C-alpha positions as a Markdown table, in Angstrom:
| # | Residue | x | y | z |
|---|---|---|---|---|
| 1 | Met | 132.3 | 109.4 | 162.2 |
| 2 | Ser | 130.5 | 107.4 | 159.6 |
| 3 | Ile | 131.8 | 104.0 | 158.4 |
| 4 | Ser | 130.2 | 102.1 | 155.6 |
| 5 | Asn | 130.3 | 98.4 | 155.3 |
| 6 | Ile | 129.2 | 96.3 | 152.3 |
| 7 | Ser | 128.0 | 92.8 | 153.0 |
| 8 | Ser | 127.8 | 89.8 | 150.6 |
| 9 | Ser | 124.1 | 90.4 | 149.8 |
| 10 | Asn | 124.9 | 93.8 | 148.3 |
| 11 | Thr | 123.1 | 95.7 | 151.0 |
| 12 | Met | 124.9 | 98.7 | 152.4 |
| 13 | Lys | 124.9 | 99.2 | 156.2 |
| 14 | Phe | 126.0 | 102.4 | 157.9 |
| 15 | Phe | 127.3 | 102.3 | 161.4 |
| 16 | Phe | 127.1 | 105.8 | 162.8 |
| 17 | Asp | 128.4 | 106.7 | 166.2 |
| 18 | Asp | 126.3 | 109.7 | 167.1 |
| 19 | Gly | 127.4 | 109.8 | 170.7 |
| 20 | Ile | 124.0 | 108.9 | 172.1 |
| 21 | Ala | 124.0 | 105.9 | 174.5 |
| 22 | Ile | 120.4 | 104.9 | 173.7 |
| 23 | Pro | 120.4 | 101.7 | 171.6 |
| 24 | Tyr | 118.6 | 101.8 | 168.2 |
| 25 | Ile | 115.9 | 99.3 | 169.4 |
| 26 | Val | 115.1 | 101.6 | 172.3 |
| 27 | Arg | 115.0 | 104.6 | 169.9 |
| 28 | Phe | 112.6 | 102.6 | 167.7 |
| 29 | Trp | 110.1 | 101.9 | 170.5 |
| 30 | Ile | 110.3 | 105.5 | 171.7 |
| 31 | Phe | 109.6 | 106.7 | 168.2 |
| 32 | Leu | 106.8 | 104.2 | 167.7 |
| 33 | Val | 104.9 | 105.1 | 170.9 |
| 34 | Ser | 105.4 | 108.9 | 170.5 |
| 35 | Asn | 104.5 | 108.8 | 166.8 |
| 36 | Ile | 101.2 | 106.9 | 167.5 |
| 37 | Leu | 100.3 | 109.3 | 170.2 |
| 38 | Ser | 101.3 | 112.3 | 168.1 |
| 39 | Phe | 99.3 | 111.0 | 165.2 |
| 40 | Ile | 96.1 | 110.6 | 167.3 |
| 41 | Cys | 96.6 | 114.0 | 168.9 |
| 42 | Cys | 97.2 | 115.7 | 165.5 |
| 43 | Leu | 94.0 | 114.1 | 164.0 |
| 44 | Phe | 92.0 | 115.1 | 167.1 |
| 45 | Val | 93.1 | 118.8 | 166.9 |
| 46 | Leu | 92.8 | 118.9 | 163.1 |
| 47 | Tyr | 89.3 | 117.5 | 163.4 |
| 48 | His | 88.2 | 120.2 | 165.8 |
| 49 | Phe | 89.9 | 123.0 | 163.7 |
| 50 | Leu | 88.2 | 121.8 | 160.5 |
| 51 | Phe | 84.7 | 120.9 | 161.7 |
| 52 | Asp | 84.1 | 123.8 | 164.2 |
| 53 | Ser | 83.1 | 126.7 | 162.0 |
| 54 | Asn | 84.2 | 129.3 | 164.6 |
| 55 | Leu | 87.7 | 127.8 | 164.7 |
| 56 | Arg | 87.9 | 127.3 | 160.9 |
| 57 | Arg | 86.9 | 130.9 | 160.2 |
| 58 | Gly | 89.5 | 132.4 | 162.5 |
| 59 | Leu | 92.3 | 133.8 | 160.3 |
| 60 | His | 94.8 | 133.2 | 163.0 |
| 61 | Asn | 94.0 | 129.5 | 162.9 |
| 62 | His | 94.8 | 128.9 | 159.2 |
| 63 | Val | 98.5 | 128.7 | 159.8 |
| 64 | Ile | 98.0 | 126.2 | 162.6 |
| 65 | Ile | 95.8 | 124.0 | 160.2 |
| 66 | Ile | 98.6 | 124.1 | 157.6 |
| 67 | Ile | 101.2 | 123.1 | 160.2 |
| 68 | Leu | 99.0 | 120.2 | 161.4 |
| 69 | Phe | 98.7 | 118.9 | 157.8 |
| 70 | Met | 102.4 | 119.2 | 157.3 |
| 71 | Cys | 103.0 | 117.3 | 160.6 |
| 72 | Leu | 100.7 | 114.6 | 159.4 |
| 73 | Ile | 102.7 | 114.2 | 156.2 |
| 74 | Trp | 105.9 | 114.1 | 158.2 |
| 75 | Glu | 104.5 | 111.6 | 160.7 |
| 76 | Leu | 103.4 | 109.3 | 157.8 |
| 77 | Thr | 106.6 | 109.5 | 155.8 |
| 78 | Thr | 109.8 | 110.5 | 157.5 |
| 79 | Val | 109.2 | 109.0 | 160.9 |
| 80 | Pro | 108.3 | 105.5 | 159.7 |
| 81 | Trp | 111.3 | 105.5 | 157.4 |
| 82 | Ser | 113.6 | 106.5 | 160.4 |
| 83 | Met | 112.0 | 103.8 | 162.6 |
| 84 | Tyr | 112.7 | 101.2 | 159.9 |
| 85 | Leu | 116.3 | 102.3 | 159.8 |
| 86 | Tyr | 116.6 | 102.1 | 163.6 |
| 87 | Leu | 114.9 | 98.6 | 163.7 |
| 88 | Tyr | 116.7 | 96.9 | 160.8 |
| 89 | Asp | 119.9 | 99.0 | 160.4 |
| 90 | Val | 119.2 | 99.4 | 156.7 |
| 91 | Val | 117.2 | 101.9 | 154.7 |
| 92 | Trp | 113.8 | 100.7 | 153.6 |
| 93 | Ile | 114.3 | 101.1 | 149.9 |
| 94 | Gln | 118.0 | 101.0 | 149.1 |
| 95 | Thr | 118.1 | 103.3 | 146.1 |
| 96 | Pro | 119.6 | 106.7 | 145.7 |
| 97 | Thr | 116.3 | 108.1 | 144.5 |
| 98 | Phe | 114.5 | 107.0 | 147.7 |
| 99 | Cys | 117.3 | 108.5 | 149.8 |
| 100 | Met | 117.0 | 111.8 | 147.9 |
| 101 | Ile | 113.2 | 111.8 | 148.3 |
| 102 | Trp | 113.6 | 111.1 | 152.0 |
| 103 | Lys | 116.1 | 113.9 | 152.4 |
| 104 | Phe | 113.8 | 116.2 | 150.5 |
| 105 | Phe | 110.8 | 115.4 | 152.6 |
| 106 | Asp | 112.7 | 115.6 | 155.8 |
| 107 | Ser | 114.5 | 118.9 | 155.2 |
| 108 | Thr | 111.6 | 120.6 | 153.4 |
| 109 | Leu | 109.0 | 119.7 | 155.9 |
| 110 | Tyr | 111.2 | 120.5 | 158.9 |
| 111 | Thr | 112.3 | 123.9 | 157.6 |
| 112 | Thr | 108.8 | 124.8 | 156.5 |
| 113 | Ile | 107.2 | 123.8 | 159.8 |
| 114 | Val | 109.8 | 125.8 | 161.7 |
| 115 | Lys | 109.3 | 128.9 | 159.6 |
| 116 | Leu | 105.5 | 128.6 | 159.9 |
| 117 | Val | 105.8 | 128.3 | 163.7 |
| 118 | Gly | 107.9 | 131.4 | 163.8 |
| 119 | Trp | 105.4 | 133.3 | 161.6 |
| 120 | Thr | 102.6 | 132.2 | 163.8 |
| 121 | Ser | 104.4 | 133.3 | 167.0 |
| 122 | Ile | 104.9 | 136.8 | 165.5 |
| 123 | Glu | 101.3 | 136.8 | 164.3 |
| 124 | Arg | 100.0 | 135.8 | 167.8 |
| 125 | His | 102.3 | 138.4 | 169.5 |
| 126 | Ile | 100.8 | 141.2 | 167.3 |
| 127 | Leu | 97.3 | 140.0 | 167.9 |
| 128 | Ile | 97.7 | 139.9 | 171.7 |
| 129 | Phe | 100.0 | 142.8 | 172.5 |
| 130 | His | 99.4 | 145.2 | 169.5 |
| 131 | Asp | 95.8 | 144.7 | 168.6 |
| 132 | Gln | 95.5 | 148.3 | 167.7 |
| 133 | Trp | 97.6 | 147.6 | 164.6 |
| 134 | Val | 94.9 | 145.3 | 163.2 |
| 135 | Ser | 91.8 | 147.2 | 164.4 |
| 136 | Thr | 89.6 | 148.7 | 161.8 |
| 137 | Lys | 88.4 | 151.7 | 163.7 |
């Protein structure tokens, strides 16, 4: 259940009981450490996909490269905004436009990444178990 509270400085705070016993400050540090490690790993893998010509030419790797770019965008936008919310209990920029942009980025990137991972799984399954479907004999 969400309860809103307006303080004297015209900032709106939302207290949301999500049923998780982890305090917001602990969530912030978990997000921070995992986001830094994820960002480094994503850059490392993306570097190898882009600068190794054999990996770059592989048609089955193109979707992975797109997913990595989308994950970088998500890690540089949505995750820091969520971390700010967990640390300070307020949204970074308190305007409806920013919240709409945040919601758009979060939902669009998440659903697109999930669909691309599903597509890649089907593609890999076909390449591994049904290679005769794509052979040019």
